[in-house]
C-alpha positions as CSV (number, residue, x, y, z in Angstrom):
1,M,-4.1,24.0,39.5
2,T,-1.4,21.7,38.2
3,K,0.6,22.1,35.0
4,I,-1.3,19.3,33.3
5,D,-4.6,21.1,34.0
6,K,-3.6,24.0,31.9
7,Q,-4.8,24.3,28.3
8,Y,-1.3,23.5,27.0
9,V,2.1,22.5,28.2
10,S,5.1,24.0,26.4
11,L,8.0,21.6,25.7
12,R,11.4,22.1,24.2
13,A,12.0,22.6,20.5
14,G,8.7,24.5,20.0
15,I,6.4,21.5,20.6
16,T,3.2,22.2,22.4
17,I,0.9,19.7,23.9
18,E,-2.7,20.9,23.7
19,N,-6.2,19.5,24.6
20,N,-9.7,20.2,23.4
21,I,-8.5,20.5,19.7
22,P,-11.2,19.0,17.4
23,I,-10.1,16.2,15.1
24,P,-10.6,17.2,11.4
25,A,-12.8,15.0,9.2
26,N,-11.1,12.1,7.3
27,T,-10.3,13.3,3.8
28,R,-9.0,9.9,2.5
29,P,-11.3,7.8,0.3
30,G,-13.0,4.8,1.8
31,H,-10.6,2.4,0.1
32,R,-7.1,2.7,-1.2
33,I,-6.6,2.5,-4.9
34,L,-4.2,-0.4,-5.7
35,K,-1.0,0.5,-7.4
36,Y,-1.1,-2.7,-9.6
37,P,-4.2,-4.4,-10.9
38,F,-4.3,-7.4,-8.7
39,D,-8.0,-6.9,-8.0
40,K,-8.7,-7.3,-11.7
41,L,-7.3,-10.8,-11.7
42,T,-10.6,-12.4,-10.9
43,K,-9.8,-15.9,-12.1
44,V,-7.0,-18.3,-11.4
45,G,-4.4,-18.2,-14.2
46,W,-5.1,-14.6,-15.2
47,S,-2.0,-12.4,-15.2
48,F,-0.5,-9.0,-16.2
49,F,2.9,-7.9,-17.4
50,M,5.0,-5.0,-16.0
51,P,8.1,-3.9,-17.9
52,G,11.3,-2.9,-16.1
53,A,14.4,-4.5,-14.7
54,Q,13.2,-4.1,-11.1
55,A,9.6,-5.1,-11.8
56,R,9.8,-8.5,-10.2
57,K,10.8,-7.1,-6.8
58,L,8.0,-4.5,-6.9
59,L,5.4,-7.0,-8.0
60,Q,6.5,-9.7,-5.6
61,S,6.1,-7.5,-2.5
62,S,2.8,-6.1,-3.8
63,A,1.5,-9.6,-4.6
64,Y,1.9,-10.7,-1.1
65,T,0.3,-7.6,0.4
66,C,-2.6,-7.5,-2.0
67,G,-3.1,-11.3,-1.6
68,K,-3.7,-10.9,2.1
69,K,-6.1,-8.0,1.6
70,L,-8.0,-9.7,-1.2
71,K,-7.9,-13.2,0.3
72,R,-6.2,-14.5,-2.9
73,K,-2.7,-15.8,-3.8
74,F,-0.5,-14.3,-6.4
75,I,3.0,-15.0,-7.7
76,A,5.4,-12.9,-9.7
77,R,8.2,-14.1,-12.0
78,Q,10.8,-12.2,-14.1
79,V,10.1,-12.8,-17.8
80,V,11.2,-11.4,-21.2
81,E,8.3,-10.7,-23.6
82,N,8.9,-9.3,-27.1
83,T,12.5,-8.6,-26.1
84,V,11.3,-6.5,-23.1
85,L,12.6,-7.5,-19.7
86,G,10.0,-7.3,-17.0
87,A,7.8,-9.3,-14.7
88,R,4.5,-11.0,-14.9
89,A,2.1,-11.6,-11.9
90,W,-0.3,-14.5,-11.9
91,R,-3.3,-15.3,-9.7
92,I,-2.7,-18.8,-8.4
93,K,-5.5,-19.3,-5.8
């Protein structure tokens, strides 16, 4: 019997490699809930506003990622609305 054939192999730093351990059921939901409502922009030209000085950076990154997942195209721009600095994201395709 070799070391690999044993039920487990002890390693340094308290790490143990084991076999025949059952994988638990997936507890995550079937789809991830989007952080921003890009999925609600069902028509070209629709948009939403997010207040905050860093909002454009957050929306721009999410717009690209969500666009790939939803097979749509979005764009985010920094805007001032009612004296509130923030960003607005539009669906463009």
